[in-house]
mmCIF file of the N, C-alpha and C atoms, coordinates in Angstrom:
data_MODEL
# 
_entry.id   MODEL 
# 
loop_
_atom_site.group_PDB 
_atom_site.id 
_atom_site.type_symbol 
_atom_site.label_atom_id 
_atom_site.label_alt_id 
_atom_site.label_comp_id 
_atom_site.label_asym_id 
_atom_site.label_entity_id 
_atom_site.label_seq_id 
_atom_site.pdbx_PDB_ins_code 
_atom_site.Cartn_x 
_atom_site.Cartn_y 
_atom_site.Cartn_z 
_atom_site.occupancy 
_atom_site.B_iso_or_equiv 
_atom_site.pdbx_formal_charge 
_atom_site.auth_seq_id 
_atom_site.auth_comp_id 
_atom_site.auth_asym_id 
_atom_site.auth_atom_id 
_atom_site.pdbx_PDB_model_num 
ATOM 1   N N  . UNK A 1 1  ? 13.313  -0.249 -2.982 1.00 0.00 ? 1  UNK A N  1 
ATOM 2   C CA . UNK A 1 1  ? 12.858  -0.276 -1.608 1.00 0.00 ? 1  UNK A CA 1 
ATOM 3   C C  . UNK A 1 1  ? 13.788  0.585  -0.759 1.00 0.00 ? 1  UNK A C  1 
ATOM 4   N N  . UNK A 1 2  ? 13.222  1.495  -0.037 1.00 0.00 ? 2  UNK A N  1 
ATOM 5   C CA . UNK A 1 2  ? 14.013  2.405  0.783  1.00 0.00 ? 2  UNK A CA 1 
ATOM 6   C C  . UNK A 1 2  ? 14.426  1.702  2.069  1.00 0.00 ? 2  UNK A C  1 
ATOM 7   N N  . UNK A 1 3  ? 15.672  1.880  2.449  1.00 0.00 ? 3  UNK A N  1 
ATOM 8   C CA . UNK A 1 3  ? 16.132  1.272  3.693  1.00 0.00 ? 3  UNK A CA 1 
ATOM 9   C C  . UNK A 1 3  ? 15.673  2.133  4.865  1.00 0.00 ? 3  UNK A C  1 
ATOM 10  N N  . UNK A 1 4  ? 15.501  1.486  5.994  1.00 0.00 ? 4  UNK A N  1 
ATOM 11  C CA . UNK A 1 4  ? 15.017  2.180  7.186  1.00 0.00 ? 4  UNK A CA 1 
ATOM 12  C C  . UNK A 1 4  ? 16.157  2.266  8.190  1.00 0.00 ? 4  UNK A C  1 
ATOM 13  N N  . UNK A 1 5  ? 16.378  3.451  8.697  1.00 0.00 ? 5  UNK A N  1 
ATOM 14  C CA . UNK A 1 5  ? 17.375  3.665  9.731  1.00 0.00 ? 5  UNK A CA 1 
ATOM 15  C C  . UNK A 1 5  ? 16.643  4.025  11.016 1.00 0.00 ? 5  UNK A C  1 
ATOM 16  N N  . UNK A 1 6  ? 17.238  3.697  12.111 1.00 0.00 ? 6  UNK A N  1 
ATOM 17  C CA . UNK A 1 6  ? 16.647  4.032  13.397 1.00 0.00 ? 6  UNK A CA 1 
ATOM 18  C C  . UNK A 1 6  ? 17.412  5.178  14.025 1.00 0.00 ? 6  UNK A C  1 
ATOM 19  N N  . UNK A 1 7  ? 16.692  6.067  14.606 1.00 0.00 ? 7  UNK A N  1 
ATOM 20  C CA . UNK A 1 7  ? 17.301  7.143  15.374 1.00 0.00 ? 7  UNK A CA 1 
ATOM 21  C C  . UNK A 1 7  ? 16.975  6.850  16.833 1.00 0.00 ? 7  UNK A C  1 
ATOM 22  N N  . UNK A 1 8  ? 18.012  6.599  17.620 1.00 0.00 ? 8  UNK A N  1 
ATOM 23  C CA . UNK A 1 8  ? 17.823  6.309  19.031 1.00 0.00 ? 8  UNK A CA 1 
ATOM 24  C C  . UNK A 1 8  ? 18.066  7.584  19.816 1.00 0.00 ? 8  UNK A C  1 
ATOM 25  N N  . UNK A 1 9  ? 17.084  7.972  20.584 1.00 0.00 ? 9  UNK A N  1 
ATOM 26  C CA . UNK A 1 9  ? 17.203  9.182  21.376 1.00 0.00 ? 9  UNK A CA 1 
ATOM 27  C C  . UNK A 1 9  ? 17.076  8.784  22.839 1.00 0.00 ? 9  UNK A C  1 
ATOM 28  N N  . UNK A 1 10 ? 18.077  9.090  23.614 1.00 0.00 ? 10 UNK A N  1 
ATOM 29  C CA . UNK A 1 10 ? 18.083  8.693  25.011 1.00 0.00 ? 10 UNK A CA 1 
ATOM 30  C C  . UNK A 1 10 ? 18.110  9.936  25.879 1.00 0.00 ? 10 UNK A C  1 
ATOM 31  N N  . UNK A 1 11 ? 17.178  10.007 26.779 1.00 0.00 ? 11 UNK A N  1 
ATOM 32  C CA . UNK A 1 11 ? 17.112  11.154 27.677 1.00 0.00 ? 11 UNK A CA 1 
ATOM 33  C C  . UNK A 1 11 ? 17.512  10.694 29.074 1.00 0.00 ? 11 UNK A C  1 
ATOM 34  N N  . UNK A 1 12 ? 18.778  10.796 29.398 1.00 0.00 ? 12 UNK A N  1 
ATOM 35  C CA . UNK A 1 12 ? 19.285  10.314 30.680 1.00 0.00 ? 12 UNK A CA 1 
ATOM 36  C C  . UNK A 1 12 ? 18.774  11.165 31.838 1.00 0.00 ? 12 UNK A C  1 
ATOM 37  N N  . UNK A 1 13 ? 18.578  12.444 31.587 1.00 0.00 ? 13 UNK A N  1 
ATOM 38  C CA . UNK A 1 13 ? 18.140  13.321 32.664 1.00 0.00 ? 13 UNK A CA 1 
ATOM 39  C C  . UNK A 1 13 ? 16.709  13.013 33.099 1.00 0.00 ? 13 UNK A C  1 
ATOM 40  N N  . UNK A 1 14 ? 15.936  12.311 32.273 1.00 0.00 ? 14 UNK A N  1 
ATOM 41  C CA . UNK A 1 14 ? 14.569  11.946 32.641 1.00 0.00 ? 14 UNK A CA 1 
ATOM 42  C C  . UNK A 1 14 ? 14.497  10.534 33.196 1.00 0.00 ? 14 UNK A C  1 
ATOM 43  N N  . UNK A 1 15 ? 15.623  9.838  33.255 1.00 0.00 ? 15 UNK A N  1 
ATOM 44  C CA . UNK A 1 15 ? 15.724  8.497  33.809 1.00 0.00 ? 15 UNK A CA 1 
ATOM 45  C C  . UNK A 1 15 ? 14.770  7.529  33.124 1.00 0.00 ? 15 UNK A C  1 
ATOM 46  N N  . UNK A 1 16 ? 14.778  7.532  31.797 1.00 0.00 ? 16 UNK A N  1 
ATOM 47  C CA . UNK A 1 16 ? 13.980  6.576  31.049 1.00 0.00 ? 16 UNK A CA 1 
ATOM 48  C C  . UNK A 1 16 ? 14.547  5.185  31.244 1.00 0.00 ? 16 UNK A C  1 
ATOM 49  N N  . UNK A 1 17 ? 13.691  4.206  31.303 1.00 0.00 ? 17 UNK A N  1 
ATOM 50  C CA . UNK A 1 17 ? 14.160  2.832  31.339 1.00 0.00 ? 17 UNK A CA 1 
ATOM 51  C C  . UNK A 1 17 ? 14.466  2.357  29.924 1.00 0.00 ? 17 UNK A C  1 
ATOM 52  N N  . UNK A 1 18 ? 13.759  2.888  28.953 1.00 0.00 ? 18 UNK A N  1 
ATOM 53  C CA . UNK A 1 18 ? 13.951  2.516  27.561 1.00 0.00 ? 18 UNK A CA 1 
ATOM 54  C C  . UNK A 1 18 ? 14.199  3.759  26.729 1.00 0.00 ? 18 UNK A C  1 
ATOM 55  N N  . UNK A 1 19 ? 14.810  3.534  25.586 1.00 0.00 ? 19 UNK A N  1 
ATOM 56  C CA . UNK A 1 19 ? 15.030  4.639  24.663 1.00 0.00 ? 19 UNK A CA 1 
ATOM 57  C C  . UNK A 1 19 ? 13.821  4.802  23.767 1.00 0.00 ? 19 UNK A C  1 
ATOM 58  N N  . UNK A 1 20 ? 13.622  6.001  23.285 1.00 0.00 ? 20 UNK A N  1 
ATOM 59  C CA . UNK A 1 20 ? 12.613  6.242  22.269 1.00 0.00 ? 20 UNK A CA 1 
ATOM 60  C C  . UNK A 1 20 ? 13.258  5.995  20.914 1.00 0.00 ? 20 UNK A C  1 
ATOM 61  N N  . UNK A 1 21 ? 12.667  5.114  20.138 1.00 0.00 ? 21 UNK A N  1 
ATOM 62  C CA . UNK A 1 21 ? 13.220  4.779  18.835 1.00 0.00 ? 21 UNK A CA 1 
ATOM 63  C C  . UNK A 1 21 ? 12.272  5.301  17.768 1.00 0.00 ? 21 UNK A C  1 
ATOM 64  N N  . UNK A 1 22 ? 12.821  6.072  16.836 1.00 0.00 ? 22 UNK A N  1 
ATOM 65  C CA . UNK A 1 22 ? 12.034  6.630  15.751 1.00 0.00 ? 22 UNK A CA 1 
ATOM 66  C C  . UNK A 1 22 ? 12.556  6.031  14.452 1.00 0.00 ? 22 UNK A C  1 
ATOM 67  N N  . UNK A 1 23 ? 11.691  5.329  13.736 1.00 0.00 ? 23 UNK A N  1 
ATOM 68  C CA . UNK A 1 23 ? 12.081  4.732  12.463 1.00 0.00 ? 23 UNK A CA 1 
ATOM 69  C C  . UNK A 1 23 ? 12.031  5.814  11.379 1.00 0.00 ? 23 UNK A C  1 
ATOM 70  N N  . UNK A 1 24 ? 13.138  5.976  10.658 1.00 0.00 ? 24 UNK A N  1 
ATOM 71  C CA . UNK A 1 24 ? 13.235  7.000  9.623  1.00 0.00 ? 24 UNK A CA 1 
ATOM 72  C C  . UNK A 1 24 ? 13.626  6.332  8.310  1.00 0.00 ? 24 UNK A C  1 
ATOM 73  N N  . UNK A 1 25 ? 12.886  6.634  7.258  1.00 0.00 ? 25 UNK A N  1 
ATOM 74  C CA . UNK A 1 25 ? 13.223  6.086  5.941  1.00 0.00 ? 25 UNK A CA 1 
ATOM 75  C C  . UNK A 1 25 ? 14.382  6.866  5.345  1.00 0.00 ? 25 UNK A C  1 
ATOM 76  N N  . UNK A 1 26 ? 14.977  6.301  4.314  1.00 0.00 ? 26 UNK A N  1 
ATOM 77  C CA . UNK A 1 26 ? 16.197  6.863  3.702  1.00 0.00 ? 26 UNK A CA 1 
ATOM 78  C C  . UNK A 1 26 ? 16.043  8.331  3.309  1.00 0.00 ? 26 UNK A C  1 
ATOM 79  N N  . UNK A 1 27 ? 14.978  8.678  2.605  1.00 0.00 ? 27 UNK A N  1 
ATOM 80  C CA . UNK A 1 27 ? 14.838  10.043 2.108  1.00 0.00 ? 27 UNK A CA 1 
ATOM 81  C C  . UNK A 1 27 ? 13.980  10.939 2.978  1.00 0.00 ? 27 UNK A C  1 
ATOM 82  N N  . UNK A 1 28 ? 13.600  10.482 4.172  1.00 0.00 ? 28 UNK A N  1 
ATOM 83  C CA . UNK A 1 28 ? 12.704  11.266 5.019  1.00 0.00 ? 28 UNK A CA 1 
ATOM 84  C C  . UNK A 1 28 ? 13.370  12.533 5.536  1.00 0.00 ? 28 UNK A C  1 
ATOM 85  N N  . UNK A 1 29 ? 12.525  13.494 5.795  1.00 0.00 ? 29 UNK A N  1 
ATOM 86  C CA . UNK A 1 29 ? 12.949  14.783 6.290  1.00 0.00 ? 29 UNK A CA 1 
ATOM 87  C C  . UNK A 1 29 ? 13.202  14.693 7.798  1.00 0.00 ? 29 UNK A C  1 
ATOM 88  N N  . UNK A 1 30 ? 14.162  15.444 8.307  1.00 0.00 ? 30 UNK A N  1 
ATOM 89  C CA . UNK A 1 30 ? 14.471  15.436 9.737  1.00 0.00 ? 30 UNK A CA 1 
ATOM 90  C C  . UNK A 1 30 ? 13.317  16.023 10.546 1.00 0.00 ? 30 UNK A C  1 
ATOM 91  N N  . UNK A 1 31 ? 12.581  16.973 9.955  1.00 0.00 ? 31 UNK A N  1 
ATOM 92  C CA . UNK A 1 31 ? 11.430  17.552 10.662 1.00 0.00 ? 31 UNK A CA 1 
ATOM 93  C C  . UNK A 1 31 ? 10.370  16.496 10.931 1.00 0.00 ? 31 UNK A C  1 
ATOM 94  N N  . UNK A 1 32 ? 10.181  15.589 9.970  1.00 0.00 ? 32 UNK A N  1 
ATOM 95  C CA . UNK A 1 32 ? 9.197   14.519 10.140 1.00 0.00 ? 32 UNK A CA 1 
ATOM 96  C C  . UNK A 1 32 ? 9.623   13.581 11.274 1.00 0.00 ? 32 UNK A C  1 
ATOM 97  N N  . UNK A 1 33 ? 10.929  13.307 11.349 1.00 0.00 ? 33 UNK A N  1 
ATOM 98  C CA . UNK A 1 33 ? 11.447  12.450 12.422 1.00 0.00 ? 33 UNK A CA 1 
ATOM 99  C C  . UNK A 1 33 ? 11.258  13.126 13.780 1.00 0.00 ? 33 UNK A C  1 
ATOM 100 N N  . UNK A 1 34 ? 11.502  14.422 13.839 1.00 0.00 ? 34 UNK A N  1 
ATOM 101 C CA . UNK A 1 34 ? 11.309  15.153 15.091 1.00 0.00 ? 34 UNK A CA 1 
ATOM 102 C C  . UNK A 1 34 ? 9.844   15.170 15.501 1.00 0.00 ? 34 UNK A C  1 
ATOM 103 N N  . UNK A 1 35 ? 8.953   15.278 14.526 1.00 0.00 ? 35 UNK A N  1 
ATOM 104 C CA . UNK A 1 35 ? 7.525   15.275 14.809 1.00 0.00 ? 35 UNK A CA 1 
ATOM 105 C C  . UNK A 1 35 ? 7.101   13.931 15.400 1.00 0.00 ? 35 UNK A C  1 
ATOM 106 N N  . UNK A 1 36 ? 7.644   12.842 14.818 1.00 0.00 ? 36 UNK A N  1 
ATOM 107 C CA . UNK A 1 36 ? 7.360   11.506 15.347 1.00 0.00 ? 36 UNK A CA 1 
ATOM 108 C C  . UNK A 1 36 ? 7.880   11.376 16.772 1.00 0.00 ? 36 UNK A C  1 
ATOM 109 N N  . UNK A 1 37 ? 9.098   11.903 16.998 1.00 0.00 ? 37 UNK A N  1 
ATOM 110 C CA . UNK A 1 37 ? 9.678   11.848 18.337 1.00 0.00 ? 37 UNK A CA 1 
ATOM 111 C C  . UNK A 1 37 ? 8.816   12.602 19.349 1.00 0.00 ? 37 UNK A C  1 
ATOM 112 N N  . UNK A 1 38 ? 8.352   13.790 18.962 1.00 0.00 ? 38 UNK A N  1 
ATOM 113 C CA . UNK A 1 38 ? 7.527   14.590 19.870 1.00 0.00 ? 38 UNK A CA 1 
ATOM 114 C C  . UNK A 1 38 ? 6.249   13.862 20.235 1.00 0.00 ? 38 UNK A C  1 
ATOM 115 N N  . UNK A 1 39 ? 5.621   13.210 19.237 1.00 0.00 ? 39 UNK A N  1 
ATOM 116 C CA . UNK A 1 39 ? 4.398   12.455 19.501 1.00 0.00 ? 39 UNK A CA 1 
ATOM 117 C C  . UNK A 1 39 ? 4.657   11.308 20.466 1.00 0.00 ? 39 UNK A C  1 
ATOM 118 N N  . UNK A 1 40 ? 5.740   10.578 20.239 1.00 0.00 ? 40 UNK A N  1 
ATOM 119 C CA . UNK A 1 40 ? 6.068   9.462  21.126 1.00 0.00 ? 40 UNK A CA 1 
ATOM 120 C C  . UNK A 1 40 ? 6.363   9.961  22.533 1.00 0.00 ? 40 UNK A C  1 
ATOM 121 N N  . UNK A 1 41 ? 7.072   11.089 22.628 1.00 0.00 ? 41 UNK A N  1 
ATOM 122 C CA . UNK A 1 41 ? 7.407   11.642 23.937 1.00 0.00 ? 41 UNK A CA 1 
ATOM 123 C C  . UNK A 1 41 ? 6.153   12.061 24.694 1.00 0.00 ? 41 UNK A C  1 
ATOM 124 N N  . UNK A 1 42 ? 5.193   12.661 23.996 1.00 0.00 ? 42 UNK A N  1 
ATOM 125 C CA . UNK A 1 42 ? 3.946   13.068 24.641 1.00 0.00 ? 42 UNK A CA 1 
ATOM 126 C C  . UNK A 1 42 ? 3.165   11.867 25.138 1.00 0.00 ? 42 UNK A C  1 
ATOM 127 N N  . UNK A 1 43 ? 3.210   10.773 24.389 1.00 0.00 ? 43 UNK A N  1 
ATOM 128 C CA . UNK A 1 43 ? 2.485   9.565  24.789 1.00 0.00 ? 43 UNK A CA 1 
ATOM 129 C C  . UNK A 1 43 ? 3.065   8.932  26.051 1.00 0.00 ? 43 UNK A C  1 
ATOM 130 N N  . UNK A 1 44 ? 4.333   9.155  26.329 1.00 0.00 ? 44 UNK A N  1 
ATOM 131 C CA . UNK A 1 44 ? 4.935   8.591  27.534 1.00 0.00 ? 44 UNK A CA 1 
ATOM 132 C C  . UNK A 1 44 ? 4.484   9.335  28.792 1.00 0.00 ? 44 UNK A C  1 
ATOM 133 N N  . UNK A 1 45 ? 3.983   10.538 28.646 1.00 0.00 ? 45 UNK A N  1 
ATOM 134 C CA . UNK A 1 45 ? 3.469   11.372 29.743 1.00 0.00 ? 45 UNK A CA 1 
ATOM 135 C C  . UNK A 1 45 ? 4.522   11.677 30.801 1.00 0.00 ? 45 UNK A C  1 
ATOM 136 N N  . UNK A 1 46 ? 5.785   11.708 30.396 1.00 0.00 ? 46 UNK A N  1 
ATOM 137 C CA . UNK A 1 46 ? 6.867   11.992 31.324 1.00 0.00 ? 46 UNK A CA 1 
ATOM 138 C C  . UNK A 1 46 ? 6.818   13.448 31.769 1.00 0.00 ? 46 UNK A C  1 
ATOM 139 N N  . UNK A 1 47 ? 6.602   14.343 30.835 1.00 0.00 ? 47 UNK A N  1 
ATOM 140 C CA . UNK A 1 47 ? 6.582   15.767 31.158 1.00 0.00 ? 47 UNK A CA 1 
ATOM 141 C C  . UNK A 1 47 ? 5.457   16.095 32.135 1.00 0.00 ? 47 UNK A C  1 
ATOM 142 N N  . UNK A 1 48 ? 4.300   15.477 31.936 1.00 0.00 ? 48 UNK A N  1 
ATOM 143 C CA . UNK A 1 48 ? 3.173   15.694 32.840 1.00 0.00 ? 48 UNK A CA 1 
ATOM 144 C C  . UNK A 1 48 ? 3.515   15.222 34.256 1.00 0.00 ? 48 UNK A C  1 
ATOM 145 N N  . UNK A 1 49 ? 4.186   14.091 34.341 1.00 0.00 ? 49 UNK A N  1 
ATOM 146 C CA . UNK A 1 49 ? 4.581   13.568 35.642 1.00 0.00 ? 49 UNK A CA 1 
ATOM 147 C C  . UNK A 1 49 ? 5.603   14.472 36.318 1.00 0.00 ? 49 UNK A C  1 
ATOM 148 N N  . UNK A 1 50 ? 6.543   15.002 35.543 1.00 0.00 ? 50 UNK A N  1 
ATOM 149 C CA . UNK A 1 50 ? 7.535   15.910 36.109 1.00 0.00 ? 50 UNK A CA 1 
ATOM 150 C C  . UNK A 1 50 ? 6.885   17.174 36.657 1.00 0.00 ? 50 UNK A C  1 
ATOM 151 N N  . UNK A 1 51 ? 5.914   17.701 35.930 1.00 0.00 ? 51 UNK A N  1 
ATOM 152 C CA . UNK A 1 51 ? 5.218   18.908 36.406 1.00 0.00 ? 51 UNK A CA 1 
ATOM 153 C C  . UNK A 1 51 ? 4.429   18.623 37.677 1.00 0.00 ? 51 UNK A C  1 
ATOM 154 N N  . UNK A 1 52 ? 3.838   17.429 37.757 1.00 0.00 ? 52 UNK A N  1 
ATOM 155 C CA . UNK A 1 52 ? 3.089   17.074 38.958 1.00 0.00 ? 52 UNK A CA 1 
ATOM 156 C C  . UNK A 1 52 ? 4.010   16.914 40.161 1.00 0.00 ? 52 UNK A C  1 
ATOM 157 N N  . UNK A 1 53 ? 5.228   16.489 39.935 1.00 0.00 ? 53 UNK A N  1 
ATOM 158 C CA . UNK A 1 53 ? 6.169   16.266 41.033 1.00 0.00 ? 53 UNK A CA 1 
ATOM 159 C C  . UNK A 1 53 ? 6.833   17.547 41.514 1.00 0.00 ? 53 UNK A C  1 
ATOM 160 N N  . UNK A 1 54 ? 6.702   18.638 40.789 1.00 0.00 ? 54 UNK A N  1 
ATOM 161 C CA . UNK A 1 54 ? 7.352   19.882 41.189 1.00 0.00 ? 54 UNK A CA 1 
ATOM 162 C C  . UNK A 1 54 ? 6.799   20.408 42.505 1.00 0.00 ? 54 UNK A C  1 
ATOM 163 N N  . UNK A 1 55 ? 5.507   20.243 42.702 1.00 0.00 ? 55 UNK A N  1 
ATOM 164 C CA . UNK A 1 55 ? 4.891   20.728 43.932 1.00 0.00 ? 55 UNK A CA 1 
ATOM 165 C C  . UNK A 1 55 ? 4.011   19.614 44.495 1.00 0.00 ? 55 UNK A C  1 
ATOM 166 N N  . UNK A 1 56 ? 4.201   19.301 45.757 1.00 0.00 ? 56 UNK A N  1 
ATOM 167 C CA . UNK A 1 56 ? 3.440   18.229 46.386 1.00 0.00 ? 56 UNK A CA 1 
ATOM 168 C C  . UNK A 1 56 ? 2.021   18.693 46.664 1.00 0.00 ? 56 UNK A C  1 
ATOM 169 N N  . UNK A 1 57 ? 1.070   17.835 46.350 1.00 0.00 ? 57 UNK A N  1 
ATOM 170 C CA . UNK A 1 57 ? -0.332  18.085 46.681 1.00 0.00 ? 57 UNK A CA 1 
ATOM 171 C C  . UNK A 1 57 ? -0.803  16.991 47.609 1.00 0.00 ? 57 UNK A C  1 
ATOM 172 N N  . UNK A 1 58 ? -1.453  17.397 48.661 1.00 0.00 ? 58 UNK A N  1 
ATOM 173 C CA . UNK A 1 58 ? -1.953  16.414 49.611 1.00 0.00 ? 58 UNK A CA 1 
ATOM 174 C C  . UNK A 1 58 ? -3.031  15.563 48.939 1.00 0.00 ? 58 UNK A C  1 
ATOM 175 N N  . UNK A 1 59 ? -3.115  14.288 49.320 1.00 0.00 ? 59 UNK A N  1 
ATOM 176 C CA . UNK A 1 59 ? -4.150  13.421 48.740 1.00 0.00 ? 59 UNK A CA 1 
ATOM 177 C C  . UNK A 1 59 ? -5.565  13.947 48.973 1.00 0.00 ? 59 UNK A C  1 
ATOM 178 N N  . UNK A 1 60 ? -5.785  14.612 50.099 1.00 0.00 ? 60 UNK A N  1 
ATOM 179 C CA . UNK A 1 60 ? -7.117  15.144 50.363 1.00 0.00 ? 60 UNK A CA 1 
ATOM 180 C C  . UNK A 1 60 ? -7.467  16.251 49.372 1.00 0.00 ? 60 UNK A C  1 
ATOM 181 N N  . UNK A 1 61 ? -6.486  17.043 48.980 1.00 0.00 ? 61 UNK A N  1 
ATOM 182 C CA . UNK A 1 61 ? -6.722  18.110 48.001 1.00 0.00 ? 61 UNK A CA 1 
ATOM 183 C C  . UNK A 1 61 ? -7.010  17.500 46.633 1.00 0.00 ? 61 UNK A C  1 
ATOM 184 N N  . UNK A 1 62 ? -6.268  16.450 46.273 1.00 0.00 ? 62 UNK A N  1 
ATOM 185 C CA . UNK A 1 62 ? -6.497  15.772 45.003 1.00 0.00 ? 62 UNK A CA 1 
ATOM 186 C C  . UNK A 1 62 ? -7.904  15.178 44.958 1.00 0.00 ? 62 UNK A C  1 
ATOM 187 N N  . UNK A 1 63 ? -8.304  14.538 46.058 1.00 0.00 ? 63 UNK A N  1 
ATOM 188 C CA . UNK A 1 63 ? -9.654  13.952 46.130 1.00 0.00 ? 63 UNK A CA 1 
ATOM 189 C C  . UNK A 1 63 ? -10.736 15.017 46.054 1.00 0.00 ? 63 UNK A C  1 
ATOM 190 N N  . UNK A 1 64 ? -10.513 16.154 46.713 1.00 0.00 ? 64 UNK A N  1 
ATOM 191 C CA . UNK A 1 64 ? -11.488 17.239 46.692 1.00 0.00 ? 64 UNK A CA 1 
ATOM 192 C C  . UNK A 1 64 ? -11.665 17.784 45.277 1.00 0.00 ? 64 UNK A C  1 
ATOM 193 N N  . UNK A 1 65 ? -10.550 17.973 44.569 1.00 0.00 ? 65 UNK A N  1 
ATOM 194 C CA . UNK A 1 65 ? -10.610 18.453 43.181 1.00 0.00 ? 65 UNK A CA 1 
ATOM 195 C C  . UNK A 1 65 ? -11.331 17.437 42.288 1.00 0.00 ? 65 UNK A C  1 
ATOM 196 N N  . UNK A 1 66 ? -11.082 16.153 42.509 1.00 0.00 ? 66 UNK A N  1 
ATOM 197 C CA . UNK A 1 66 ? -11.742 15.113 41.710 1.00 0.00 ? 66 UNK A CA 1 
ATOM 198 C C  . UNK A 1 66 ? -13.247 15.129 41.953 1.00 0.00 ? 66 UNK A C  1 
ATOM 199 N N  . UNK A 1 67 ? -13.646 15.323 43.209 1.00 0.00 ? 67 UNK A N  1 
ATOM 200 C CA . UNK A 1 67 ? -15.080 15.389 43.515 1.00 0.00 ? 67 UNK A CA 1 
ATOM 201 C C  . UNK A 1 67 ? -15.727 16.622 42.886 1.00 0.00 ? 67 UNK A C  1 
ATOM 202 N N  . UNK A 1 68 ? -15.040 17.764 42.941 1.00 0.00 ? 68 UNK A N  1 
ATOM 203 C CA . UNK A 1 68 ? -15.573 18.978 42.324 1.00 0.00 ? 68 UNK A CA 1 
ATOM 204 C C  . UNK A 1 68 ? -15.749 18.792 40.823 1.00 0.00 ? 68 UNK A C  1 
ATOM 205 N N  . UNK A 1 69 ? -14.776 18.137 40.195 1.00 0.00 ? 69 UNK A N  1 
ATOM 206 C CA . UNK A 1 69 ? -14.861 17.891 38.762 1.00 0.00 ? 69 UNK A CA 1 
ATOM 207 C C  . UNK A 1 69 ? -16.010 16.942 38.446 1.00 0.00 ? 69 UNK A C  1 
ATOM 208 N N  . UNK A 1 70 ? -16.189 15.914 39.271 1.00 0.00 ? 70 UNK A N  1 
ATOM 209 C CA . UNK A 1 70 ? -17.271 14.952 39.058 1.00 0.00 ? 70 UNK A CA 1 
ATOM 210 C C  . UNK A 1 70 ? -18.638 15.629 39.179 1.00 0.00 ? 70 UNK A C  1 
ATOM 211 N N  . UNK A 1 71 ? -18.776 16.530 40.136 1.00 0.00 ? 71 UNK A N  1 
ATOM 212 C CA . UNK A 1 71 ? -20.038 17.263 40.306 1.00 0.00 ? 71 UNK A CA 1 
ATOM 213 C C  . UNK A 1 71 ? -20.293 18.139 39.087 1.00 0.00 ? 71 UNK A C  1 
ATOM 214 N N  . UNK A 1 72 ? -19.255 18.812 38.612 1.00 0.00 ? 72 UNK A N  1 
ATOM 215 C CA . UNK A 1 72 ? -19.385 19.688 37.445 1.00 0.00 ? 72 UNK A CA 1 
ATOM 216 C C  . UNK A 1 72 ? -19.793 18.887 36.206 1.00 0.00 ? 72 UNK A C  1 
ATOM 217 N N  . UNK A 1 73 ? -19.147 17.763 35.987 1.00 0.00 ? 73 UNK A N  1 
ATOM 218 C CA . UNK A 1 73 ? -19.459 16.932 34.822 1.00 0.00 ? 73 UNK A CA 1 
ATOM 219 C C  . UNK A 1 73 ? -20.889 16.407 34.915 1.00 0.00 ? 73 UNK A C  1 
ATOM 220 N N  . UNK A 1 74 ? -21.287 16.006 36.110 1.00 0.00 ? 74 UNK A N  1 
ATOM 221 C CA . UNK A 1 74 ? -22.653 15.496 36.292 1.00 0.00 ? 74 UNK A CA 1 
ATOM 222 C C  . UNK A 1 74 ? -23.685 16.591 36.008 1.00 0.00 ? 74 UNK A C  1 
ATOM 223 N N  . UNK A 1 75 ? -23.412 17.822 36.444 1.00 0.00 ? 75 UNK A N  1 
ATOM 224 C CA . UNK A 1 75 ? -24.319 18.931 36.158 1.00 0.00 ? 75 UNK A CA 1 
ATOM 225 C C  . UNK A 1 75 ? -24.412 19.184 34.661 1.00 0.00 ? 75 UNK A C  1 
ATOM 226 N N  . UNK A 1 76 ? -23.295 19.103 33.962 1.00 0.00 ? 76 UNK A N  1 
ATOM 227 C CA . UNK A 1 76 ? -23.310 19.276 32.509 1.00 0.00 ? 76 UNK A CA 1 
ATOM 228 C C  . UNK A 1 76 ? -24.154 18.197 31.834 1.00 0.00 ? 76 UNK A C  1 
ATOM 229 N N  . UNK A 1 77 ? -23.984 16.965 32.281 1.00 0.00 ? 77 UNK A N  1 
ATOM 230 C CA . UNK A 1 77 ? -24.761 15.863 31.701 1.00 0.00 ? 77 UNK A CA 1 
ATOM 231 C C  . UNK A 1 77 ? -26.250 16.066 31.935 1.00 0.00 ? 77 UNK A C  1 
ATOM 232 N N  . UNK A 1 78 ? -26.619 16.500 33.131 1.00 0.00 ? 78 UNK A N  1 
ATOM 233 C CA . UNK A 1 78 ? -28.032 16.703 33.449 1.00 0.00 ? 78 UNK A CA 1 
ATOM 234 C C  . UNK A 1 78 ? -28.636 17.829 32.607 1.00 0.00 ? 78 UNK A C  1 
ATOM 235 N N  . UNK A 1 79 ? -27.881 18.900 32.414 1.00 0.00 ? 79 UNK A N  1 
ATOM 236 C CA . UNK A 1 79 ? -28.404 20.008 31.617 1.00 0.00 ? 79 UNK A CA 1 
ATOM 237 C C  . UNK A 1 79 ? -28.545 19.611 30.148 1.00 0.00 ? 79 UNK A C  1 
ATOM 238 N N  . UNK A 1 80 ? -27.668 18.764 29.660 1.00 0.00 ? 80 UNK A N  1 
ATOM 239 C CA . UNK A 1 80 ? -27.771 18.316 28.278 1.00 0.00 ? 80 UNK A CA 1 
ATOM 240 C C  . UNK A 1 80 ? -28.936 17.364 28.064 1.00 0.00 ? 80 UNK A C  1 
ATOM 241 N N  . UNK A 1 81 ? -29.242 16.540 29.069 1.00 0.00 ? 81 UNK A N  1 
ATOM 242 C CA . UNK A 1 81 ? -30.369 15.606 28.923 1.00 0.00 ? 81 UNK A CA 1 
ATOM 243 C C  . UNK A 1 81 ? -31.703 16.329 29.056 1.00 0.00 ? 81 UNK A C  1 
ATOM 244 N N  . UNK A 1 82 ? -31.732 17.465 29.788 1.00 0.00 ? 82 UNK A N  1 
ATOM 245 C CA . UNK A 1 82 ? -32.973 18.218 29.949 1.00 0.00 ? 82 UNK A CA 1 
ATOM 246 C C  . UNK A 1 82 ? -33.352 18.981 28.694 1.00 0.00 ? 82 UNK A C  1 
ATOM 247 N N  . UNK A 1 83 ? -32.398 19.307 27.891 1.00 0.00 ? 83 UNK A N  1 
ATOM 248 C CA . UNK A 1 83 ? -32.649 20.105 26.691 1.00 0.00 ? 83 UNK A CA 1 
ATOM 249 C C  . UNK A 1 83 ? -33.331 19.317 25.628 1.00 0.00 ? 83 UNK A C  1 
# 
């Protein structure tokens, strides 16, 4: 039975409340551990939030974009049902 080691990665500059923990088996490759870490990091959506915070968008602009997207999606749905 292979023993499992944990790799604790802490990103202080991102002000995480918790650490990302990646479980690594005894003979596992470091690339596999990094791949697991990248997947976990993407799931936290921290990078997306940081990019959104770089430039302030007014709530009215956000609402306008959401409405435009909703209209576009509705048009796509209607064209697909007509076919």
